[in-house]
C-alpha positions as CSV (number, residue, x, y, z in Angstrom):
1,M,29.2,132.9,135.5
2,G,31.2,132.7,132.2
3,E,31.9,129.1,132.4
4,Q,30.8,126.5,130.6
5,R,28.0,124.0,131.3
6,F,27.9,120.7,129.9
7,E,24.5,119.0,130.4
8,R,25.6,115.1,130.6
9,H,27.1,116.2,133.2
10,K,28.6,112.7,134.8
11,Q,27.3,110.7,132.7
12,P,28.4,107.1,131.5
13,W,30.6,106.8,128.3
14,T,29.0,104.7,125.7
15,Q,31.2,102.3,123.6
16,D,30.5,104.4,120.8
17,E,32.3,107.3,122.4
18,V,35.6,105.2,123.4
19,Q,35.5,104.2,120.0
20,K,35.8,107.8,118.9
21,L,38.0,109.3,122.0
22,H,41.0,105.9,121.3
23,T,40.4,106.7,116.8
24,L,40.9,110.9,117.9
25,A,43.7,110.4,120.4
26,K,45.4,108.1,117.7
27,K,45.5,110.6,115.1
28,G,46.6,112.4,117.3
29,M,44.0,115.7,118.0
30,A,44.2,117.7,120.8
31,L,42.3,117.2,124.2
32,K,40.2,120.5,123.7
33,A,39.2,119.4,119.9
34,I,38.7,115.9,121.6
35,A,36.6,117.3,124.1
36,K,34.8,119.3,121.8
37,A,33.8,116.5,119.0
38,L,32.4,113.9,121.9
39,T,30.8,117.1,123.7
40,R,32.4,116.6,127.0
41,S,34.9,118.1,129.6
42,E,38.6,118.3,128.7
43,E,38.8,116.6,132.4
44,S,36.2,113.8,131.3
45,V,38.3,113.2,128.3
46,K,41.4,113.3,130.3
47,T,40.0,110.9,132.8
48,R,38.9,108.4,130.6
49,A,42.0,108.4,128.5
50,K,44.1,107.9,131.8
51,Q,41.8,104.9,132.2
52,D,42.1,103.3,129.0
53,G,45.9,104.3,129.0
54,L,46.2,106.8,125.8
55,S,47.8,109.5,125.3
56,I,46.6,112.6,124.1
57,A,48.9,115.4,122.3
58,K,48.9,119.3,124.0
59,L,49.0,122.2,122.0
60,R,51.8,124.3,122.8
């Protein structure tokens, strides 16, 4: 049971969060860092970014 629990499961995105996502993505932040900053799962961030046509930097 070591998986992370997200309390905000399936919460709608606020305009504020969307703007923050766009800003962080444009700065070239990694998916993990953006997810942490928005307190959302990486999957959620990835899905939203795809919807908005954003590309998120992948850390190698």
